[in-house]
N, C-alpha and C positions, 0 to 999 in steps of 0.2 A: 322533491328534488329529483331532477331527471338524471339519467346515467352520465351524460356528458359533464354535468356540473359536479357530480361525485368524483369522476376521474380527474377533473381539473383541480379539485380540492386536494386529492391525494398527491398529485404531481407537485403542487405548491408546497404541501407539507414535507414531502420527501426532499425537495430541493432545499428548503429551509433547514431541515435537520442535517443535511449533508454539509452545510456551511458552518455548523457549530464548532467542530474541531478546529477548522482553519481560523475561524474568527477568534477562538480562544488563544491560539498561538500568536496571532497578530496583536491581540489586546495585551498580551503579556510582554510585548516587545520583541518577540522572536519572529523575525521576518526571514523568508527563505532567501538563500544567497542568490544574487542576480545571475543571469545566464553566463556572465563572464567569469564567475567565481565558483562554478559548479560544473560537474560533468552532465551530459545529456541523459535523458531517460533511456535513449537507445543504447548509449554506452553502458549504463548501469544494468540494463536488461541483459546485454551480452555477457557482462561479468557474472551476473546471477546464474544465467543458464550454463556458463562454463563450470560453475561450482555444482549445480544441480540440474542435470539434463532432464527436460520434460516440457510440459505445456504451461505457459503462464496463464493462470486463471484470474488474476487481478494484480493491480499495482497502484502505488500512490507515493507521493512525496509528503513526508510527515516529519514533525519535530518530535524527537524521542531521545530521552536520556542526554539532553544538553546539546544535541546536534541534529541537523537535517539529514534524513536518510530517504533513499528510495526503498520501498518495501515491496517485494514480489512474492505472490502466492503461486507455487508451482506444483502441479500434479505430475507424478512420475508414472509413466506407462507400466502396467503390471502390478502396481500397488493398489490397495483399496481406494475407491473413489473418495471416501471421507478423509483420507490421509493427505495432508497438504504440507509441503515444505515452505517455510517462510525464510526468504533470504533478504537480509538488510544490507544495503550498500551505501556507504558514506557519500553524500551528495557533493562534497568538496574534493575529497581525495580519490574516490572511486574504489576504495578498499572495502572488502566485505567485513562487516562489524558483528554480524550474528547470523547463524543458521539454526533453525529449529524445525521440528516436525509437530504438526497439530492434527488432531482428528476432529470430527464434526462437533464434538462437545466442547471444543476450544482448549482442551488440555494439551499442554506441551510435553515434549519428550525428545529424545535424540537417539 
């Protein structure tokens, strides 16, 4: 198998695995609110960065604990690289619903 073929297989596998959480939410009947009934990612990001000033390392819209949330992973300058603040913003109301601090082992703390 040549290198291009291996890379193509890896890309297809990664894309397929990335859809598993979303497809599970849809299959259970939990569909994200349409754009008229939720705040934008941009608005949610601004709210999250107002609570924890730093650099957004990742973000997603996910169904968690019975509601749709925007989840932001934020690194704060001056803190260890492995320490990430996770800020969850309710996709409908724009209110912050949770803030936690995680290290590279995935352990939470505050």
